[in-house]
GURO-986253 format. One line per 10 residues: number of its first residue (from 1); their letters; for each residue x, z, y negated of C-alpha. Coordinates in pm, whole numbers. Each point is the difference from the previous one (the first is absolute). Example, Ala and Ser with C-alpha at 12.3 -4.5 7.8 and 13.67 -1.06 7.14 Angstrom:
BEGIN
1 = AS = 1230:780:450; 137:-66:-344 .
***
This chain:
BEGIN
1 = XXXXXXXXXX = 1480:1077:-3125; 355:-106:72; 85:-63:362; 341:20:160; 76:-174:324; 287:41:244; 282:-251:-3; -95:-108:352; -359:-70:-106; 115:-195:-305 .
11 = XXXXXXXXXX = 232:-207:221; -295:-90:225; -210:-85:-307; 281:-222:-132; -37:-223:308; -373:-62:-54; -103:-358:-75; -358:29:136; -231:296:-66; -309:13:222 .
21 = XXXXXXXXXX = -293:228:-77; -307:108:192; -314:29:-215; -238:276:112; 184:330:-29; 301:-147:-183; -130:-213:-288; -329:195:11; -80:358:92; -122:-119:339 .
31 = XXXXXXXXXX = -368:65:-58; -238:-287:68; -303:28:-225; -314:-209:36; -256:-43:-277; -372:9:86; -7:-382:-4; 267:-5:273; 287:-104:-225; 335:168:44 .
41 = XXXXXXXXXX = 184:192:-272; 375:63:-24; 210:161:-270; 352:-120:-73; 241:185:-229; 111:-202:-303; 348:156:2; 49:-123:355; -82:-350:-124; 264:18:-271 .
51 = XXXXXXXXXX = 258:106:258; -91:-289:229; 34:-244:-288; 342:149:-78; 119:-64:355; -110:-363:-19; 158:-44:-343; 329:123:146; -5:-242:292; -149:222:270 .
61 = XXXXXXXXXX = -269:-175:203; -317:213:28; -249:-41:283; -307:174:140; -107:48:360; -337:162:64; -214:35:309; -318:-29:-204; -142:-300:-184; -112:52:-360 .
71 = XXXXXXXXXX = -77:-221:-296; 107:290:-221; 351:-12:146; 14:-374:-53; -108:46:-361; 246:281:-79; 294:-179:159; -85:-318:-193; -6:203:-324; 348:128:80 .
81 = XXXXXXXXXX = 133:-340:105; 61:104:361; -40:-314:208; 98:125:344; -313:187:108; -78:26:370; -343:155:59; -182:71:324; 330:48:182; -18:276:259 .
91 = XXXXXXXXXX = 333:-111:145; 209:85:-304; 326:-53:187; -68:-371:57; -125:-28:-360; 331:152:-112; 189:-260:203; -195:-278:-176; 83:144:-341; 369:46:74 .
101 = XXXXXXXXXX = 25:-356:131; -181:-139:-306; 225:199:-236; 323:-60:191; 86:368:35; 94:231:286; -120:344:97; 273:184:-192; -110:-185:-315; -362:104:43 .
111 = XXXXXXXXXX = -175:312:-127; -336:101:143; -245:249:-145; -277:121:228; -205:313:54; -140:3:352; 78:-73:363; -107:-366:-19; 292:-57:-240; 267:152:223 .
121 = XXXXXXXXXX = 71:-297:234; 100:-210:-303; 143:278:-213; 236:143:263; 191:-328:7; 73:-18:-373; 310:100:-190; -194:223:-240; -306:192:117; -211:169:-270 .
131 = XXXXXXXXXX = -323:199:17; -229:168:-253; -1:380:-13; -332:8:186; 97:-239:281; -59:94:362; 246:268:113; 140:-230:269; 117:-245:-268; 118:267:-245 .
141 = XXXXXXXXXX = 229:138:271; 156:-343:61; 14:-155:-349; 315:-50:-202; -190:107:-310; -313:212:-37; -139:-46:-351; -80:298:-217; -336:-163:-80; -293:-97:224 .
151 = XXXXXXXXXX = -132:-346:74; -195:-158:-283; 139:257:-241; 348:-128:-80; 178:-24:336; 43:-377:-34; 157:41:-344; 241:258:141; 105:-243:275; 44:-280:-254 .
161 = XXXXXXXXXX = 219:225:-215; 208:97:303; 65:-366:79; 79:-79:-364; 239:297:-9; 171:-124:314; 55:-334:-172; 129:175:-313; -290:-128:-208; -230:299:-47 .
171 = XXXXXXXX = 142:123:-330; 18:-344:-158; -359:-73:104; -120:332:-146; 199:-53:-320; -150:-347:-43; -317:176:-117; 172:200:-272 .
***
């Protein structure tokens, strides 16, 4: 599927130096599954991972803020090389401030991808606000970009490609695999 974005959206994406992602509902489909032994299960989409790696390879800092605490998130982010992982953070706005300070970026240089109301206090402040197709209606109505795909099913990859396109690097990244 080939996506086209407005010039205004691409201009916002071109400013991004820090891309922040929620986990449950953005990197996963939002379901929390427990096995009979009490362990938690999560599914991450491999194509999303490739997109996140592409952002990092092209100089975009990638970070995660999640209200929950999960060893599975820690493991997946380590596999991807994402070092800035803030878990157990209900106050996502203050967590965002910490990340921006650590990365030396401002709000206009920050993209945020979330799917539910707990994300809005941080997301509303950012220069680029993205949500999966199945995000809460409140966020879909206020986002700069509503993905064509749901959380855990390619939305993260779509956001990564939008940011790469804004930086003029999407086609060269895609062609690097040919």
